[in-house]
C-alpha positions, 0 to 999 in steps of 0.5 A, a space after each residue: 475704316 474711312 467709311 466708318 469715321 464719316 458714318 460716326 461724324 454724321 451720326 454726331 451731327 444728326 444727333 446734335 441737329 435732333 437735339 437742337 430741334 427737340 429744344 426748339 419744339 420744347 420752347 414752342 410747346 411751352 409758348 403754345 401752353 402759355 398762350 392757351 392759358 392766357 385764352 382761358 383767362 380771357 375767356 373766363 374774364 368775358 364769359 365767366 361769372 361777373 358777380 363777385 362771390 365770396 369763397 367758403 375759405 374767407 366767409 368773414 372777411 369783412 365782418 370786422 369792418 362792417 361792425 366798426 362801421 355800424 358802431 361808428 354810425 350808431 354813435 353818430 346817430 345817438 349823439 345828434 339824437 336823430 330819428 328817422 321814420 320807416 315808410 314803404 312806397 307804393 308802387 300804383 299809378 293813379 288815372 285821371 279822374 273821369 270828372 276832369 274835363 278833357 280837351 283835345 288840341 290837334 297841332 296841325 302843319 300847313 300843307 307846304 310843310 308836309 312835303 319832304 324837301 329831299 324826296 318829295 314824300 
């Protein structure tokens, strides 16, 4: 009988230890999942798409604000009577005409200034 009581007591103690370890493992598993999610979010910030894109759920989010701003600008322009002519810039580089005289100016250092004072090259 004495042996059976000791075995039951030891069994109870082992069950308590096992339940404590299970709760510790569960907390550590939750912590690992939280850290993995944090790492994923940081990787998304660093390596993910950097441009802002409208989702299909909210395509017309700022349309009203833009319409109001356009109307305000149009009213202000009508009040002042300002007209702005549209134009296009040409992206063409013009070369110097060949008939203009060219003069080569050579700037030279004296011989004593052509040598590096640190290493003599």
